[in-house]
C-alpha positions as CSV (number, residue, x, y, z in Angstrom):
1,M,0.0,0.0,0.0
2,L,1.2,3.5,-0.9
3,V,0.1,6.5,1.1
4,L,1.4,9.9,-0.2
5,P,1.7,13.1,1.9
6,K,-1.0,15.6,1.5
7,S,-0.1,18.5,-0.8
8,E,0.4,21.9,0.8
9,F,-0.7,23.5,-2.4
10,P,-4.2,23.7,-4.0
11,V,-4.1,21.5,-7.1
12,G,-6.8,20.4,-9.5
13,A,-5.8,16.7,-9.4
14,T,-3.4,14.6,-7.3
15,V,-2.9,11.0,-6.2
16,N,-3.4,10.3,-2.5
17,S,-2.8,6.6,-2.2
18,A,-2.9,3.2,-3.9
19,A,-3.0,-0.4,-2.8
20,Y,-3.4,-4.1,-3.8
21,E,-5.8,-6.1,-1.6
22,S,-6.8,-9.8,-1.7
23,L,-9.6,-10.4,0.8
24,V,-11.0,-13.8,1.8
25,D,-13.9,-14.0,4.2
26,A,-12.8,-10.7,5.7
27,T,-14.7,-7.8,7.2
28,Y,-14.8,-5.2,4.5
29,D,-17.6,-2.6,4.5
30,W,-17.3,1.0,3.5
31,H,-20.0,3.7,3.7
32,G,-19.5,6.7,1.5
33,Q,-21.4,9.2,3.6
34,R,-19.1,8.5,6.5
35,R,-16.0,9.5,4.6
36,K,-15.9,13.2,5.1
37,V,-12.7,14.1,3.1
38,P,-13.5,14.5,-0.6
39,F,-11.7,12.1,-3.0
40,A,-12.3,9.9,-6.0
41,L,-11.7,6.1,-6.1
42,L,-10.9,3.8,-9.0
43,Q,-11.0,0.1,-7.9
44,H,-10.4,-2.7,-10.4
45,T,-11.5,-6.2,-9.6
46,L,-9.0,-8.9,-10.5
47,S,-10.9,-12.0,-9.1
48,G,-13.8,-12.7,-6.9
49,G,-16.1,-9.8,-6.4
50,G,-18.1,-7.6,-4.1
51,S,-21.4,-5.8,-3.6
52,L,-22.1,-2.1,-4.2
53,R,-25.1,0.0,-3.3
54,Y,-25.0,3.2,-5.3
55,E,-27.7,5.6,-4.1
56,R,-30.8,3.3,-4.7
57,R,-29.2,0.8,-7.0
58,E,-27.8,-2.6,-5.9
59,L,-24.9,-3.8,-8.1
60,R,-22.5,-6.7,-8.2
61,V,-18.8,-5.9,-9.0
62,E,-17.4,-8.9,-11.1
63,P,-13.9,-9.8,-12.2
64,G,-12.6,-7.5,-14.9
65,Q,-14.9,-4.7,-13.8
66,S,-13.8,-1.3,-12.4
67,M,-15.7,0.6,-9.8
68,L,-15.7,4.4,-9.9
69,L,-16.9,6.3,-6.7
70,Y,-16.4,9.7,-5.1
71,F,-16.8,10.8,-1.5
72,P,-18.6,11.9,0.5
73,H,-21.6,10.3,-1.3
74,D,-24.5,8.0,-0.8
75,N,-22.8,4.7,-1.6
76,R,-21.7,1.5,0.3
77,Y,-19.5,-1.4,-0.9
78,W,-18.7,-4.5,0.9
79,L,-17.5,-8.2,0.8
80,E,-20.2,-10.8,1.4
81,P,-19.5,-13.3,4.2
82,G,-17.5,-16.2,2.9
83,G,-16.6,-14.3,-0.2
84,K,-13.4,-13.3,-2.0
85,W,-12.4,-10.0,-3.5
86,E,-9.0,-9.3,-5.1
87,F,-8.4,-5.8,-6.5
88,F,-6.2,-2.8,-6.8
89,W,-7.3,0.7,-6.1
90,I,-6.1,4.3,-6.7
91,A,-7.4,7.2,-4.7
92,L,-7.2,10.7,-6.2
93,S,-8.4,14.1,-5.1
94,G,-8.8,17.7,-6.4
95,P,-11.8,19.5,-7.9
96,D,-10.9,18.6,-11.5
97,V,-10.8,14.9,-10.7
98,L,-14.0,15.0,-8.7
99,A,-15.8,16.8,-11.6
100,L,-14.5,14.2,-14.1
101,W,-15.6,11.2,-11.8
102,R,-19.1,12.7,-11.5
103,H,-19.2,13.1,-15.3
104,L,-18.0,9.5,-16.0
105,I,-20.5,8.0,-13.5
106,D,-23.4,10.1,-14.9
107,A,-22.5,8.9,-18.4
108,R,-21.5,5.2,-17.8
109,G,-22.5,4.3,-14.2
110,P,-20.3,3.5,-11.2
111,V,-19.4,0.0,-12.4
112,V,-17.7,-0.2,-15.9
113,R,-15.8,-2.8,-17.9
114,L,-12.7,-1.3,-19.6
115,G,-10.9,-2.7,-22.6
116,A,-7.8,-4.9,-22.1
117,A,-5.4,-2.1,-23.2
118,D,-7.0,0.4,-20.8
119,V,-6.8,-2.1,-17.9
120,E,-3.2,-2.8,-18.7
121,A,-2.4,0.9,-18.8
122,L,-4.0,1.4,-15.4
123,G,-2.2,-1.6,-14.0
124,R,1.1,-0.2,-15.2
125,K,0.3,3.1,-13.7
126,F,-0.6,1.4,-10.4
127,L,2.7,-0.4,-10.3
128,D,4.5,2.9,-11.1
129,L,2.8,4.5,-8.2
130,L,4.0,1.9,-5.8
131,R,7.6,2.7,-6.8
132,V,7.2,6.5,-6.7
133,S,9.9,8.4,-4.9
134,D,9.2,11.9,-6.2
135,V,6.3,13.3,-4.2
136,R,6.4,16.9,-5.5
137,P,2.9,18.3,-6.2
138,E,3.6,18.6,-9.9
139,R,4.6,14.9,-10.2
140,L,1.5,13.7,-8.3
141,A,-0.6,16.0,-10.5
142,R,0.9,14.4,-13.6
143,E,0.2,10.9,-12.2
144,A,-3.4,11.8,-11.5
145,A,-3.9,13.3,-14.9
146,E,-2.6,10.2,-16.6
147,V,-5.0,8.0,-14.7
148,A,-7.9,10.4,-15.5
149,L,-7.0,10.5,-19.1
150,V,-7.1,6.7,-19.5
151,L,-10.6,6.7,-18.1
152,R,-11.7,9.7,-20.1
153,H,-10.6,8.2,-23.4
154,A,-11.9,4.7,-22.5
155,L,-15.3,5.8,-21.4
156,L,-16.0,9.0,-23.3
157,P,-14.1,8.4,-26.6
158,E,-16.1,10.9,-28.6
159,E,-16.4,13.6,-26.0
160,L,-13.9,16.3,-24.9
161,V,-14.5,16.8,-21.2
162,G,-14.6,20.5,-20.3
163,W,-12.2,20.4,-17.4
164,S,-9.5,18.8,-19.5
165,R,-9.9,21.1,-22.5
166,A,-10.0,24.3,-20.5
167,R,-7.0,23.5,-18.4
168,L,-5.0,22.2,-21.3
169,D,-5.8,25.2,-23.5
170,A,-4.7,27.5,-20.6
171,A,-1.5,25.4,-20.2
172,V,-0.8,25.8,-23.9
173,H,-1.0,29.6,-23.8
174,G,1.1,29.7,-20.7
175,T,3.7,27.4,-22.3
176,A,3.9,29.6,-25.4
177,D,4.6,32.6,-23.2
178,L,7.1,30.6,-21.2
179,L,9.0,29.5,-24.4
180,D,9.3,33.2,-25.4
181,D,11.3,33.7,-22.2
182,P,15.0,32.6,-22.0
183,H,14.4,30.4,-18.9
184,G,11.7,28.5,-20.7
185,L,14.0,27.6,-23.6
186,R,15.9,25.3,-21.3
187,L,12.9,23.1,-20.5
188,R,12.2,19.8,-22.2
189,V,8.7,19.1,-23.6
190,D,8.1,16.4,-20.9
191,E,9.0,19.0,-18.2
192,L,6.6,21.5,-19.7
193,A,3.8,18.9,-19.8
194,R,4.6,17.7,-16.3
195,S,4.6,21.2,-14.9
196,H,0.9,21.4,-15.9
197,G,0.1,17.9,-14.7
198,Y,-0.3,16.1,-18.1
199,S,1.4,13.4,-20.1
200,R,3.8,14.5,-22.9
201,H,1.6,12.9,-25.6
202,H,-1.7,14.5,-24.6
203,F,-0.1,17.9,-23.9
204,S,1.7,17.8,-27.3
205,R,-1.4,17.0,-29.2
206,V,-3.4,19.8,-27.7
207,F,-0.5,22.3,-28.0
208,K,-0.3,21.5,-31.7
209,R,-4.1,22.0,-32.1
210,N,-3.8,25.5,-30.5
211,A,-0.4,26.7,-31.7
212,G,-0.3,25.0,-35.1
213,V,3.0,23.1,-34.4
214,P,4.2,20.7,-31.7
215,P,5.8,22.2,-28.6
216,S,9.2,20.8,-29.6
217,V,9.0,22.7,-32.9
218,Y,7.7,25.9,-31.3
219,R,10.5,25.7,-28.7
220,E,13.1,25.3,-31.5
221,Q,11.7,28.2,-33.4
222,A,11.8,30.4,-30.3
223,R,15.4,29.2,-29.7
224,M,16.4,30.2,-33.2
225,R,14.8,33.6,-33.0
226,M,16.7,34.3,-29.8
227,A,20.0,33.0,-31.3
228,T,19.7,35.1,-34.4
229,E,19.1,38.2,-32.3
230,L,22.0,37.5,-30.0
231,L,24.4,36.7,-32.9
232,A,23.4,39.9,-34.8
233,A,23.4,42.3,-31.8
234,T,26.2,41.0,-29.5
235,T,29.8,39.8,-29.7
236,E,29.2,37.0,-27.1
237,K,31.0,33.7,-27.7
238,I,29.0,31.1,-29.7
239,K,29.1,28.8,-26.7
240,T,27.6,31.4,-24.5
241,I,24.8,32.1,-26.9
242,A,24.1,28.4,-27.3
243,H,23.8,28.0,-23.6
244,A,21.6,31.1,-23.3
245,C,19.2,29.6,-25.9
246,G,18.9,26.3,-24.1
247,Y,21.6,24.3,-25.8
248,E,24.1,22.5,-23.6
249,D,26.3,21.5,-26.5
250,A,27.6,24.3,-28.8
251,N,28.3,21.8,-31.6
252,Y,24.8,20.6,-31.5
253,F,23.6,24.2,-31.5
254,A,25.7,24.9,-34.6
255,K,24.3,21.9,-36.5
256,A,20.7,22.9,-35.5
257,F,21.3,26.5,-36.5
258,R,22.7,25.6,-39.9
259,K,19.7,23.3,-40.6
260,V,17.2,26.1,-39.9
261,V,19.1,29.2,-41.2
262,G,21.3,27.6,-43.8
263,L,24.5,29.2,-42.3
264,S,26.7,28.3,-39.4
265,P,26.4,30.7,-36.4
266,R,29.8,32.2,-37.4
267,E,28.8,32.7,-41.0
268,F,25.5,34.3,-40.0
269,R,27.4,36.7,-37.7
270,R,29.8,37.7,-40.4
271,F,26.9,38.1,-42.9
272,R,25.1,40.4,-40.4
273,G,28.3,42.3,-39.7
274,A,28.5,41.6,-35.9
275,G,31.9,40.4,-34.5
């Protein structure tokens, strides 16, 4: 079982805890209205099964099915006497996650059967969480977003959920501004995505939809704009300019510059008459 420290910062989505449990003839009975701290639960049944009362509905949770619940809420889930229930669960919190869980349950119900690829993705994410050592808020937000995105795409494949789009669009605009700043040019795309709590793949796709090019291309264009300005207006060493534009290796910078501009940095500087 993994229990993560509570964040000191307000975040839209974060992972709180995760665990694997194999219950045989055990006392296991949870009441949703008694759980006063708001959070969302994903619980995937591996074998056996349990019972769920969701508001006025009585449901059976079978092997291969996933249970989606949020708290506090009118629900109860338990293991029948003499029964067996093997499962893993992930608990998440934050207003964005709770809004998504309510949306998913309204659309598909509290008990769903995911495809094999989606279950495998969630299983991998669960195992990753058990090994997590980086508990910074941005890392936990990224983990929560990746769990949420698997469920969103699996259960609402034709729908773009408002919380995801609004936050991603805001992240794209913020990233574009950041990449126009010298500090931002040093950041990798996965760091940019992680800083907003999203996977690199999903962030890159939405960034391209908004900006017209992937974030890696946008960053390279911003780097080259800054490089040409510094080469033309200063006499700083090529190595210094490369570092200022986010390149650790001056030789790599020179190759990238020639590929885009058609001249080496030194040739460009001579052509522009600086240095």
